[in-house]
N, C-alpha and C positions, 0 to 999 in steps of 0.2 A: 078545819076538817077534824073530826073526832079521832083521837089516837095519834095525832101528828104534832110533833113539836118542831118548829122550823127555827133554825139558827140563822138569823139575819146577819149580813155583813155590817149592818148599821147598829145592831143591838146585841153584840156577842155576849156581854156580861149578863144581861137579863135572861136571855134565852138559854145561855150556857148553864146558869144556875138552876133553871128548871129541869134541864136534862140531867145535870149532875145529881140532883135529888132523885130522879127516876132511876138512874143507873145504880145508885147506892142501894136500892131496894131489890135488885135482881141478882141472882147467882146461877147463871146458866152452866149446865154441865159440859156442853159443847158449843164453842163459838166458831163460826165460819168466817174466814177472811176472804172476801171476794174481790179479786183484781181484774176480772173480766178479760179483756184483750190487751191490758196494759203490757208494755214492753219492759225489759229489764231496768232501763234507766228510770222510768217513772216509778216502778215498784221500789227501787232502792231509795229514791228521794222520799218515799213515804215511810221509811224505816223509823224515824223518831215518833211518828204517830202510831205505827204498829207496836213499837216497844211500850208506848203508853197504854195501849189496849192490853198487852200481855201483862203488865204490872197490875192493871185494874182487875183483871180476871185471872189472877195467878193460880187459882185452884181449878180452873177449867181446862178441858182438853180443846185442841184447836184442829180445824180442817182448813185446807187451802183450795181455792177455786181460781184458776187462771191458766196462762200458758205453761207448758211443761217446764221451760227454763225458769220461769218465775216461781213455780211451785217447788222445783228442786232447790233453788237458791234460798228461798225463804223457809222451806222445810228444814234445811240444814241449820239455818239461823235459829229457828224455834227450838230444835233439839239441843243445840249448844247452850241455849238459855235454860234448859231443863224442863221444857214444856212438851207434853205428849201430844201426838197427832191422833185424833179419833176419826172413825169412819161413820159413826152413828149420826142420825139426823140432827142438825144444829138446832139449838133453842134461840140463838141470836146470830144474826148475820151482820157483820161490819163491812160496809161497801166502800172500797177504795177505787172503784171503776172510774175510768176517764169519762168526762162529760162536760157539759156547758152550764151546769147548775150554778146558781149564784149563792146558794145557801145549803148547809147541811141539814139533815132531817132525821127524826125518829118516827118510825111507822109501826104501830102495833099490828101484830099478826101472828101467824104460826109458820115459821118463826118470826119474831120481831126483827126489824131491820133498822140499822143505824147507818145513814149515809154520811160519810165524812168527805166533804168536797174541798179540794185544793183550789181556792178562788184566786185567780191571778189579778183581779181588779178589786180595788183601785191601787193596790200596793205593787206597782210594777217595778219599783226600785229595789225590792227585796230579792234575795237569792231564791231560786226555785224551791229549795227544800223548806224555806221559811213559810211558804204557802200552806204546807201540810201542818207545820207546827201551829200556825195561827188557827187553822181549822180545828185541830185537836184541842187547843186551849179554849176555843169558843165552845166546844162540846163538853167542857168540864173535866177533861183529862189533865193529869199532872205530867209534865215533861221534865226529863233530867238533862237532855242534851238536844240541841237543835241540829247537830251535824249527824248525818247517817253513819252508822258504824256497824259493820258486820261482825258477828261472833263466830268463831271457828272451834270445833272440837279438837282436842289434842290428838286423837287418832287420825283425823283428817290431815292435820299439819304434819304428822309423822309420815304419812303416805306421800304427801306432796314433797317433803324433803328427800325422801328416797328417790322419787322420780327425777327431781332436779339434779341430785348428785350424779345420776346416771347420764343425763343428757347435757348438762351445763359444764361438767368437768372442771369445776372450780373457777370458771370465768364469769365476768359480769353478764347479766341477762338483760336484753332489751326486748320488750314486747310491743308489737304493733297491733292496733285495734282499729281497722278501717270501718267505714259505714258507706251505704249507698249515698251517692251525691255528696260525698265528703271530699277530703283532700286528694284522694285517688290512690289506688293500691300501688301504681308504678312509682309515684313520688314518695310514698311512705317507705317503699322498699329501698329507694335511693337514700332516704334519711337513715333508715335502720342500718343499712350497710355501712354508711359513713360513720355513724356513731360506734358501731362494732369495731371498725378499723381503728378508730381513734383510741378507744379504751381497751381494746383487746378482748371484746366480748362476743357473745353469740346472740343472734336475733331470732325471735319466735313470733308467731301470730296467734291471735285469738279472735273468735267470731268468724269473719270472712277470711278466705285465703289471701295471702300476699305473695305472689310469685311462687317460688319453690321453697319458701321458708317452712320449717317444721312448725307444727302447732304446739301450743302449751301442753305439756305432758300431764293431762288430768282428764277425768271422766265426769261429765256433767257440769252444770254451771256453778254448783257450790264448790267443788274441788278446783275448778278453774279460777274462781275468785280467790280461794286460799292460795293458789299458786302465784297469783299476781302480787300478793303482799311480799313475796321474796324476790321480786324483780329489782334490778338496779334502776330502771326507768320504764314507764309505760307511755308510749306516744299514741294518742287516740283522738279520733274525731269526737266532738262534743256529744254527750248523751250515751245511752246504752252502756258499753263496756267501760267507757271513761268514768261514768258514775259508779260502776261496780268497783273499779280499781281504787277510786278515792275512798269509798266506804270500806274497802279491804285494808287500807293503810299504805297503799303503794304510792311512790312518787310519780306524778302524772304531768305530762305536757299535753294540754288539751288544745285542739285546733278548732277555731270558731269562724264560721262563715255567716250564715243567717242568725245563728244563736248569739246572744249577748255574752261576752266573756265575763262580765260582772255578775250577771244573774245566773249563769250556768257553768262558770268556771270552777276549778277546785280551790279550796282554801289556800292562801299564799304560803302557809307553813308546810304544805305537803306537795305543792305543785305550781305550775306556771300555765297561764292562759295566753294563747297567742292569737292575734287577729291582724288583719291588714286592710287598709282602705283601698278600694278598687281604683286602679289607674285608668281603666277604660270601662266605665259603667254601661255605655251603650252596647259595646261588643260583648261584654260578659253578662249582660242582663241583670245587673244589680241596682238598677235605678230605684227600685221599690224597696230595697233592703235598708233597714235602719242603719244609718252611718255608712252606707255603701261598703259594708264588709264583704271581702271576697277572698276565698281560699285560693283561687287561681293566681292571685297576686302575692301570696305569701311565699317568699323564697325558701327553698329547702335548706339553704345555709343557716337561716335564722332558726329554723326548727332544730337543726343539727346542733347548733351552739347551745340552745336552751336545754336540749336533752343531755348533752355532754356535761353541762354544769350541774344538773340535777344528779346524774349518775356519779359524778365525782364526789358530791356531798354524801351520797348513799354508801359508797364503797368504804370499808369492807363489811358494813353491817349486813348487807344482803347475803354475802358469802357466808359469814359466820352464822346467820340464821338458817341458811340452807343446809349446812353441815351439822347443825344442832349445837354449835358451840355456845350460841346465845339463844335464849327462849324467843319464840315468835308468836305466842298466843296473845289474843286480846279478849 
């Protein structure tokens, strides 16, 4: 098809070289990053590829298209990197939308469109974020880091520190981040209360409500992500806010049912991934789950012990960062 360069899974070097040569000859004034209906977790996993696009078009202005939470989070990330956000019509659209495409594509038009597809096959053993880095490398972009990392403005960190000092009162902070069909708000509340009692901390929640716990004292997804990096430990269902917490630099205990802890868990230096084999696959409906992983069979005591261990390693860094004794910017 004229005007279309397809990046095949089988020939990434050949097709990537052709696209790299094409990208070298264009200098768009406005680049639009299109995330469609992607949720926070998927958008955060694409950060290494997004940062590669930002470096390639460093002199361009950017616009964001996606859910309000995604636009707020990535908009703050772009501003912290020194990139302006423009509202004028884009000359190039970079498409990070979810889909079932097996290859990335370049499509000439007004504006031209570059589709970067995170292809999960045949590399199923890789971490989920590596699918985006593979796609970006195949498209001819240069990557500096394969791990998603959120950048925060110093003004945002100062506001978050003031909020934490008001509500945490010098105690360790435990943040709970549940999801639909996850570990369950009631059991997460039990775990958070137990950890708070053991270490003398205070529990908060982000995303969905957890019982009567107060929410993380921040406004918008970008400030909430900045607040997570000052927590002693974040206990989260895999995906969504779990991925945000990892990218923000928070210590995370991720809970995995259907999702694979190897492919979707946090790096071992910043967190712990927990899963459990199902003891009753028929009753719990996990017969079709890979490895019969089951959140209902994961005891709260195991989650509590893992969270306490992470929090013990974190203290007193989180307190010192919250009160401004140590710097917390990345």
